[in-house]
C-alpha positions as CSV (number, residue, x, y, z in Angstrom):
1,M,1.8,33.5,3.3
2,K,2.9,34.3,6.8
3,L,1.5,37.1,8.9
4,R,3.5,38.0,12.0
5,I,1.7,39.6,14.9
6,I,4.3,41.2,17.1
7,A,4.0,42.7,20.6
8,K,5.9,45.8,21.5
9,Y,5.9,47.6,24.9
10,S,5.3,51.3,24.9
11,R,6.5,53.8,27.5
12,E,3.3,53.4,29.4
13,E,4.0,49.7,29.6
14,Q,1.0,49.0,27.5
15,N,1.4,46.3,24.9
16,E,1.4,47.9,21.4
17,G,1.5,45.7,18.3
18,E,2.4,45.4,14.7
19,C,1.2,43.1,11.9
20,I,3.8,42.4,9.3
21,W,3.4,40.5,6.0
22,E,4.9,40.4,2.5
23,E,2.9,41.1,-0.7
24,K,4.3,40.0,-4.0
25,Q,3.3,42.5,-6.7
26,V,3.9,42.2,-10.4
27,Q,5.3,45.8,-10.8
28,F,7.3,46.1,-7.6
29,G,8.2,42.5,-6.6
30,T,8.1,41.6,-2.9
31,V,6.9,44.4,-0.7
32,E,6.8,44.3,3.1
33,R,3.6,45.7,4.6
34,T,3.2,46.8,8.2
35,T,0.2,48.0,10.2
36,K,0.5,49.2,13.8
37,F,-2.3,48.8,16.2
38,S,-3.2,49.8,19.8
39,G,-2.6,47.2,22.4
40,K,-5.2,48.9,24.7
41,L,-7.9,48.7,22.1
42,L,-7.0,45.0,21.4
43,S,-7.2,44.3,25.2
44,E,-10.6,45.9,25.4
45,F,-11.7,43.8,22.4
46,Q,-10.5,40.6,24.1
47,K,-12.6,41.4,27.2
48,D,-15.6,42.1,25.1
49,W,-15.1,38.9,23.1
50,A,-14.9,36.9,26.4
51,L,-18.3,38.3,27.4
52,F,-19.6,37.5,24.0
53,V,-18.5,33.8,24.2
54,E,-20.0,33.5,27.7
55,R,-23.3,34.8,26.5
56,V,-23.3,32.4,23.4
57,L,-22.5,29.4,25.6
58,S,-25.2,30.2,28.1
59,Q,-27.9,31.4,25.9
60,N,-27.2,29.7,22.6
61,P,-28.9,32.3,20.3
62,N,-30.3,31.5,17.0
63,K,-27.8,31.1,14.2
64,E,-28.8,34.1,12.2
65,E,-28.5,36.4,15.1
66,F,-25.2,34.9,16.1
67,L,-23.6,35.2,12.6
68,E,-24.7,38.8,12.4
69,K,-22.9,39.6,15.7
70,L,-19.9,37.5,14.7
71,G,-19.6,39.6,11.5
72,K,-19.5,42.8,13.6
73,K,-16.9,41.4,15.9
74,S,-14.8,40.4,12.9
75,D,-15.1,43.8,11.3
76,S,-14.1,45.4,14.7
77,L,-11.0,43.3,15.0
78,E,-10.0,44.0,11.4
79,Q,-10.5,47.8,12.0
80,I,-8.3,47.7,15.2
81,V,-5.4,45.8,13.5
82,F,-5.5,47.0,9.9
83,G,-7.3,50.4,10.1
84,R,-7.9,51.7,6.6
85,T,-5.7,49.1,5.0
86,L,-7.7,46.4,3.2
87,P,-5.9,43.1,3.7
88,F,-5.1,41.8,0.2
89,W,-6.2,38.3,1.1
90,R,-9.7,39.8,1.0
91,N,-9.4,40.1,-2.7
92,P,-11.1,37.4,-4.9
93,G,-7.9,36.5,-6.7
94,F,-6.0,35.4,-3.5
95,Q,-5.0,31.8,-3.7
96,D,-2.3,31.3,-1.1
97,S,-2.7,29.7,2.4
98,I,-2.4,31.9,5.5
99,Q,-0.1,31.2,8.4
100,L,-0.3,33.3,11.6
101,L,2.8,33.6,13.8
102,I,1.8,35.4,17.0
103,D,3.6,36.6,20.0
104,P,2.1,34.9,23.1
105,E,0.8,38.2,24.5
106,F,-1.7,38.3,21.6
107,S,-2.5,34.6,21.4
108,P,-5.9,34.8,23.2
109,I,-7.3,37.0,20.5
110,P,-9.7,35.1,18.2
111,W,-7.7,35.8,15.0
112,E,-9.7,33.0,13.3
113,I,-12.7,35.3,13.0
114,L,-10.9,37.6,10.5
115,R,-12.6,37.6,7.1
116,T,-11.1,36.3,3.8
117,H,-12.6,36.5,0.4
118,K,-14.2,33.1,1.0
119,G,-15.7,33.7,4.5
120,F,-14.0,33.6,7.9
121,L,-10.5,32.5,8.5
122,F,-11.6,29.6,10.7
123,Q,-13.4,28.2,7.7
124,D,-10.2,27.9,5.7
125,K,-8.9,24.3,6.0
126,E,-5.4,25.3,4.9
127,F,-5.1,27.9,7.7
128,R,-2.2,27.5,10.2
129,R,-1.6,29.1,13.6
130,G,1.7,29.3,15.4
131,I,3.4,31.1,18.2
132,R,6.7,33.0,17.8
133,I,9.3,31.2,20.0
134,D,12.9,32.2,20.4
135,T,14.2,29.1,22.1
136,I,15.3,25.9,20.1
137,P,14.8,22.8,22.3
138,K,17.2,19.9,22.1
139,E,16.1,16.8,20.3
140,N,14.7,13.9,22.2
141,T,15.1,10.6,20.4
142,K,12.4,8.8,22.5
143,N,9.6,8.8,20.0
144,S,7.9,5.3,20.1
145,N,4.4,4.7,18.8
146,S,2.8,5.3,22.2
147,I,0.2,7.6,23.7
148,L,-0.4,9.0,27.2
149,L,-4.0,9.4,28.2
150,V,-4.4,11.7,31.2
151,C,-7.8,11.7,33.0
152,N,-8.0,14.5,35.5
153,P,-11.5,15.9,36.1
154,V,-10.5,17.8,39.3
155,K,-14.0,19.3,39.5
156,S,-16.9,17.1,40.6
157,S,-19.0,18.4,37.7
158,L,-16.5,16.9,35.2
159,I,-16.1,13.4,36.8
160,A,-18.9,11.8,34.7
161,T,-18.0,13.2,31.3
162,V,-14.2,12.8,31.7
163,G,-14.8,9.2,32.8
164,E,-16.9,8.5,29.7
165,E,-14.3,10.1,27.4
166,C,-11.5,8.1,28.9
167,S,-13.4,4.8,28.9
168,T,-14.4,5.3,25.3
169,L,-10.9,6.3,24.1
170,F,-9.3,3.3,25.9
171,P,-10.2,0.6,23.4
172,I,-9.8,3.0,20.4
173,L,-6.2,3.9,21.4
174,E,-5.1,0.5,22.7
175,K,-5.8,-1.1,19.3
176,K,-3.4,1.2,17.4
177,M,-0.7,2.3,19.9
178,N,1.0,1.5,23.2
179,L,-1.4,3.1,25.6
180,R,-0.4,4.5,29.0
181,I,-2.9,6.0,31.5
182,L,-2.5,8.4,34.3
183,K,-5.4,9.1,36.7
184,D,-6.4,9.4,40.3
185,G,-3.6,8.7,42.8
186,L,-1.0,7.8,40.1
187,L,-1.3,11.3,38.6
188,T,1.6,13.2,40.3
189,R,3.9,15.9,38.9
190,V,7.0,13.6,38.8
191,R,5.1,10.8,37.2
192,L,3.4,13.0,34.6
193,I,6.7,14.6,33.5
194,E,8.3,11.1,33.3
195,E,5.6,9.7,31.1
196,I,5.3,12.7,28.8
197,S,9.1,12.4,28.1
198,S,8.7,9.0,26.5
199,V,5.6,9.1,24.4
200,K,4.7,10.3,20.9
201,Y,1.2,11.6,21.6
202,L,-0.5,13.1,24.6
203,H,-4.3,13.5,25.2
204,Y,-5.5,15.3,28.3
205,A,-9.1,15.1,29.4
206,G,-10.3,17.1,32.3
207,H,-9.8,20.5,34.0
208,T,-6.9,22.9,33.4
209,E,-6.3,26.5,34.5
210,K,-4.7,29.4,32.7
211,K,-1.5,29.0,34.7
212,G,-1.2,25.2,34.4
213,I,-2.5,21.8,35.5
214,P,-3.9,21.1,39.0
215,L,-2.8,17.7,40.3
216,G,-4.6,16.1,43.3
217,A,-5.6,18.2,46.3
218,N,-2.5,20.3,46.8
219,D,-0.1,19.9,43.8
220,F,0.2,21.9,40.7
221,L,2.2,21.8,37.5
222,Y,2.8,25.3,36.3
223,S,3.2,26.2,32.6
224,K,6.6,27.8,33.1
225,E,7.8,24.4,34.5
226,I,6.7,22.6,31.4
227,S,8.6,25.0,29.1
228,G,11.8,24.2,31.0
229,H,11.7,20.6,29.9
230,S,12.6,18.9,26.6
231,F,9.5,17.3,25.1
232,S,10.6,17.2,21.5
233,N,9.5,13.6,21.4
234,L,5.9,14.8,21.3
235,Q,4.5,14.8,17.8
236,L,1.0,15.9,18.9
237,V,-0.6,17.2,22.1
238,F,-4.4,17.6,22.6
239,F,-5.5,19.4,25.7
240,N,-9.3,18.8,25.8
241,S,-10.0,21.4,28.5
242,C,-11.0,25.0,29.0
243,H,-8.4,27.8,28.5
244,S,-5.7,25.3,27.6
245,S,-4.5,27.6,24.7
246,F,-4.9,30.8,26.6
247,D,-1.8,33.1,27.0
248,S,-1.4,36.6,28.5
249,I,1.2,39.1,29.4
250,E,1.4,37.7,33.0
251,H,2.2,34.1,32.0
252,S,2.6,31.7,29.2
253,G,-0.2,29.2,28.8
254,L,-0.1,25.4,28.3
255,T,0.1,25.6,24.5
256,T,3.0,28.0,24.4
257,S,4.8,26.0,27.1
258,F,4.6,22.7,25.2
259,L,5.7,24.4,22.0
260,K,8.7,25.9,23.8
261,A,9.5,22.4,25.2
262,G,9.6,21.1,21.6
263,A,6.1,19.6,20.8
264,K,5.5,19.7,17.1
265,E,1.7,20.3,17.2
266,V,-0.6,21.4,20.0
267,I,-4.4,21.5,20.0
268,G,-6.4,23.2,22.7
269,F,-9.2,25.7,23.5
270,L,-8.9,29.4,23.8
271,F,-12.1,29.8,25.8
272,P,-14.4,27.7,28.0
273,V,-15.9,24.6,26.3
274,E,-19.1,22.8,27.3
275,T,-18.1,19.5,28.8
276,N,-20.3,17.1,26.7
277,M,-19.1,18.9,23.6
278,A,-15.5,18.5,24.6
279,K,-16.0,14.8,25.2
280,S,-17.5,14.3,21.8
281,I,-14.7,16.3,20.1
282,G,-12.0,14.3,21.8
283,I,-13.4,11.0,20.9
284,K,-14.1,12.0,17.2
285,F,-10.6,13.4,16.9
286,W,-8.7,10.3,17.8
287,S,-11.1,7.9,16.0
288,H,-10.5,9.7,12.7
289,F,-6.8,10.7,13.3
290,L,-5.7,7.1,13.8
291,K,-7.1,6.2,10.4
292,T,-5.6,9.2,8.5
293,K,-2.6,10.3,10.7
294,N,-3.5,13.8,9.4
295,S,-4.4,16.2,12.2
296,H,-5.4,19.0,9.8
297,K,-7.9,17.0,7.9
298,T,-9.2,15.5,11.1
299,L,-9.8,18.9,12.7
300,G,-11.2,20.1,9.4
301,K,-13.8,17.4,9.5
302,I,-14.7,18.2,13.1
303,R,-15.0,21.9,12.5
304,K,-17.1,21.4,9.4
305,S,-19.7,19.5,11.4
306,L,-19.6,22.2,14.1
307,Y,-20.1,25.0,11.5
308,N,-23.4,23.3,10.4
309,G,-24.6,23.2,14.0
310,S,-25.9,25.8,16.5
311,S,-24.2,29.1,17.5
312,K,-22.7,27.3,20.5
313,D,-21.2,24.7,18.1
314,I,-19.7,27.5,15.9
315,I,-18.2,29.4,18.9
316,T,-16.6,26.1,20.0
317,A,-15.1,25.6,16.5
318,I,-13.5,29.1,16.7
319,S,-12.2,28.3,20.1
320,L,-10.6,25.0,19.0
321,V,-7.1,26.1,18.0
322,H,-4.5,24.0,16.2
323,F,-0.9,25.4,16.6
324,S,1.1,24.1,13.6
325,T,2.9,26.1,11.0
326,E,4.7,23.2,9.3
327,K,3.0,21.7,6.2
328,K,4.8,18.5,5.3
329,E,5.4,17.9,1.6
330,P,5.3,14.4,0.1
331,P,8.7,12.8,-0.6
332,S,8.2,13.2,-4.4
333,K,7.9,17.0,-4.1
334,R,10.9,17.2,-1.8
335,I,13.0,15.2,-4.3
336,L,11.8,17.4,-7.2
337,G,12.7,20.5,-5.2
338,I,16.2,19.2,-4.4
339,T,16.7,18.2,-8.1
340,A,15.7,21.7,-9.3
341,V,18.1,23.4,-6.8
342,L,21.0,21.1,-7.9
343,F,20.2,21.8,-11.6
344,A,20.1,25.6,-11.0
345,L,23.5,25.3,-9.1
346,F,25.0,23.3,-12.0
347,F,23.8,25.8,-14.5
348,F,25.2,28.7,-12.5
349,I,28.6,27.1,-12.1
350,V,28.9,26.2,-15.8
351,F,27.6,29.6,-16.9
352,S,30.0,31.5,-14.6
353,R,33.0,29.4,-15.8
354,N,32.2,30.1,-19.5
355,E,31.5,33.8,-19.0
356,K,33.0,36.1,-21.6
357,E,32.6,39.7,-22.8
358,P,30.3,40.1,-24.7
359,I,28.3,37.1,-23.3
360,E,27.0,34.4,-25.6
361,V,23.4,33.7,-24.8
362,D,22.6,30.0,-25.1
363,N,25.9,29.5,-26.9
364,L,24.7,31.6,-29.8
365,N,27.0,34.4,-31.2
366,V,25.2,37.6,-32.0
367,P,26.3,38.8,-35.5
368,K,26.7,42.5,-36.2
369,A,25.0,42.7,-39.5
370,E,22.7,39.7,-39.7
371,S,19.5,38.9,-37.7
372,V,19.6,35.1,-38.3
373,V,21.9,32.2,-37.3
374,K,22.9,29.9,-40.1
375,K,22.9,26.2,-39.3
376,R,23.8,23.3,-41.5
377,N,22.7,23.6,-45.1
378,D,20.0,21.0,-44.7
379,E,18.4,22.9,-41.7
380,T,15.9,25.7,-41.6
381,V,17.3,29.2,-40.8
382,L,16.0,30.3,-37.4
383,P,15.6,34.0,-36.3
384,Q,17.6,35.3,-33.3
385,D,15.5,36.2,-30.2
386,P,15.5,40.0,-30.0
387,L,15.2,40.0,-26.2
388,L,18.2,37.7,-25.8
389,V,20.1,40.0,-28.1
390,Q,19.3,43.0,-25.9
391,I,20.4,41.0,-22.8
392,S,23.7,40.0,-24.4
393,R,24.6,43.6,-25.1
394,L,24.3,44.6,-21.4
395,K,27.7,45.6,-20.0
396,N,26.8,44.6,-16.4
397,S,27.7,40.9,-16.3
398,E,25.6,40.3,-13.1
399,F,22.6,41.9,-14.7
400,R,23.0,39.7,-17.8
401,K,23.2,36.5,-15.7
402,M,20.2,37.3,-13.6
403,A,18.1,38.3,-16.6
404,V,18.8,35.0,-18.3
405,Q,18.2,33.0,-15.1
406,F,14.9,35.0,-14.6
407,L,13.7,33.8,-18.1
408,K,14.6,30.2,-17.4
409,T,13.4,29.9,-13.8
410,K,9.8,29.2,-12.9
411,H,8.2,32.2,-11.2
412,E,5.6,32.0,-8.5
413,F,3.4,34.7,-10.1
414,L,4.5,35.3,-13.7
415,D,4.3,33.0,-16.7
416,D,6.8,33.0,-19.5
417,S,5.1,35.7,-21.6
418,Q,4.7,38.0,-18.6
419,K,8.4,37.6,-17.7
420,R,9.4,38.6,-21.2
421,E,7.0,41.6,-21.2
422,L,8.6,42.7,-17.9
423,L,12.1,42.5,-19.2
424,E,11.2,44.1,-22.5
425,S,9.6,47.1,-20.8
426,I,12.7,47.6,-18.6
427,L,15.2,47.3,-21.4
428,S,13.3,49.5,-23.7
429,E,13.5,52.5,-21.3
430,N,16.0,55.2,-21.9
431,K,17.8,54.7,-18.6
432,S,21.3,53.8,-17.4
433,E,22.0,50.1,-16.8
434,E,22.3,50.8,-13.1
435,K,18.8,52.1,-12.9
436,M,17.5,49.3,-15.2
437,Y,19.2,46.7,-13.0
438,Y,17.6,48.2,-9.9
439,E,14.2,48.3,-11.5
440,F,14.6,44.7,-12.6
441,K,15.4,43.4,-9.1
442,T,12.5,45.5,-7.6
443,R,9.8,44.5,-10.1
444,S,10.8,40.9,-10.6
445,G,11.5,40.0,-7.0
446,F,14.3,37.8,-8.3
């Protein structure tokens, strides 16, 4: 299920917002739900959250106290966005996975702290986060099994840990992929763009700023420059640095810029991250990812270990954001899906070609005076399905076809008996066919 968080500008040039999602209900079919919220309140919440993160990282309060305050922050965010509306994914029966598509202006908000019926959203291993992007980058065919490791501490306080992270990752990455390294004097803007354009993976260890990447003493690669390139060769990007996934109204951050440039998945941090913890996460990620080639499971394993740690560990897990809305299906499922579509198309063509008035349901003529169909003398006499008889008597040919297809097609929320009950209740009402047809489309979502 997708939730879209959309930014809208008011007359006062304040960013207002809407959250839009679709609910599938048995009685009414698919219903679009929308809640509007105040951009000003959300901005104030963001500032308060930044102070909260700063206090947790500096003081590392006990876990019980932290979780209590985290729960209050979660309730506050839900109140701002949804008001009196209770999100239906809070209900115990909710089984679907949640995907968030967010306008960059609202990306810095910790949406992962929203509650579900199981806990917090950041504890859901099936959760996906994405950014709404209008541009479609051109495809870059350079996609060899290579990785670029960028070591750029910038600050003197990061030299030791960044050096340890890179030296540990070097043998791990070199065994599995073609490894390229950029650091010190070789790390220039031209060289960085050139190397990024020809690798499949990118890992950045060091310091970044909200507006981009500082290079050397006087150079800087701005985020808006990155979004102007074509980096669709990048399968996965990991920026192991503070604020690497931060966006704002003033500028797009590194995450959004790489997504706009065509990168398939981007991992980064919304807030500051303690340097030793960042080093540990970066090493654990690539050690496990190279074995599984599954970024979601890898991050799930890392987050799970962080959840069991201190309050500082948990706040880091919330800050560690994975931008990816695509969930790849195994080839067998894709083949089955294509087969089902082709079968449905074949059925529709044959059914339409043989259509007559009155329609014959399943090639069975409905007799006027008898309720049974006689087969060969040596076979048992079978009763005619009353529901199919009702459908065959409908004058609206489109209604007849859709009703039959509805019974034959697998439904996401209704089993066979529930589909029959829905149709029987509609056809039993004393209404015109036009009203029954409208009610059928509304309630079935077909």
